[in-house]
Phi, psi and omega in degrees: 000318181298322178294323179296312180296317177300322180290319179294316177304318180296318180298315180300317180293325176294322179296313176301319183299315185287323175299319179294318182292322181302323183299321189267351177293126189302315186287354181247344193301311185299316180298311180300329178294318178295330184257030186298322180297317183290321177302317178297316184290324179296318176295320181299320181294317177297320179301317182295323176295312178306316179298318178299319177299318182291321180289333176292323177300331190263359182257151164280103190285126169256170180301321183288317179300318177297317176301316182293318182303308186295316181298311179299316179296319176302312179304314183287320177297323180294319173295315178306323182289335178280347180292132183295326179290313178306316183292321181296319184289324179262024182292129174300145184306320181290333174285319171301318179295319182295314181297319178299309185296323183267009176053045173060024179306140184266309190277060183284153168244117181247130175259122174254096187264112184090058190278349181051244181254017171098020177303312183290315177307312179295319186285315184293329180297337181277324186265339178235074192296334183255004182284143169269129186242117178264120179247131190238126179211119185280325188281127190306308188298321182289318180301319177306321177288320176303311182299318178300311183299321184300340180290347173275354184234098185301335180275005184259154171223132183246148182221134185269060176217164170243178178242141177213200180265007174204156178276118181184162166274123188236154179283133187233133180272123172257120179261128183257116181280153183294324182212014177205173185279126179250016187295337181288349181264352179309143188199160167292341183257152178268150174297142164289160182300128174064027184299326187279346179294331177293337179266354181082021173257155174282159181292156179300149177285327182206159175227119181252142172258120174240155179268125183226156184269130180231142179237178172253156177294318176306313183286318182296319180288329178293309183302318187266012180046052180261115186281323186207151177241120179289315178221124175253107178260133182231125179211089188230028171058067171086341183264019181303323183292337177287324176296318180297316182297334181271005179233025186301321180291326175299313182292315177307319187261017180052043182263008174233120178285311183230142176234114177254120190217149174275138178236123180267130180265322178297157179278083188264306187246150177287130179079009178292150176280149169274180187295319182292324176298325175290317184293319177302315176304309185288328177299322182296332182253014172068048171244142179246152173285128178256327180190156175244133186219169172053052180292137182241132181241152179273182181302330181261022177066019175275138179293131183253311183202169172201167174256142184231144181247122174249142179232146175294141180269091173214167198288331187278356173256136187294000000 
């Protein structure tokens, strides 16, 4: 219980600190002035949480009182999370960058390529509430979970396909973990030998080759009469370049404003591209690197992967 209270106290202090910083940051000042009433309510709520923790320290805690405390705390923290000010202060840098570049545009079209079981759909729906999100996942078992989750988001459309540099049924590597789910590592590419040891994971227990449907971005957007994609997110475990090669016409004509993609630095998959190959590719089609986010490190503090944001060089983007 002491550890729990200490952790919550640290959270509260960090929140107060961030709230104070947020007030003086120039790019947030105008919004915070408009939201003064909500800010006051937010601080009172945190004060209330702090008060409950202090009172808990002064009580002879019974099982019932602890249960009531945790339930009440959960409700308040849940409410805290829904606060627009709280969300803006704790906004990840890459989300802030996307919002800035798209000038807070509301009716976005987002392509989530490599949607897995809907993690990005769930997360983006909170930060881009009016966006239409098309999610693509070729692996059947993952898609079934994604499809079920999508029912909660009326602006979403899900597709049981992947994207590559050709329209075809292709072999897809399904990795089976020894004691946990490895499906997030599934790829068009095969693992290098002992690749996961660098990440601190055990080698797969088994590797299955399954047949999955793949299309190209150019073909899909043409058939579905999609004229422009505001944000193209790609996370396909080393095969990101194949997705891009299937969207050459979109890139040539600047029909994709922003591309957020995972780039693996560690030697994970056979034939994966390195970072320079991607920057050279984007230079060719007049896209610029805007930022690097979410750096991941291995047990030996070696860089494993990061997310990179590229933007089309055109006037309507800042």
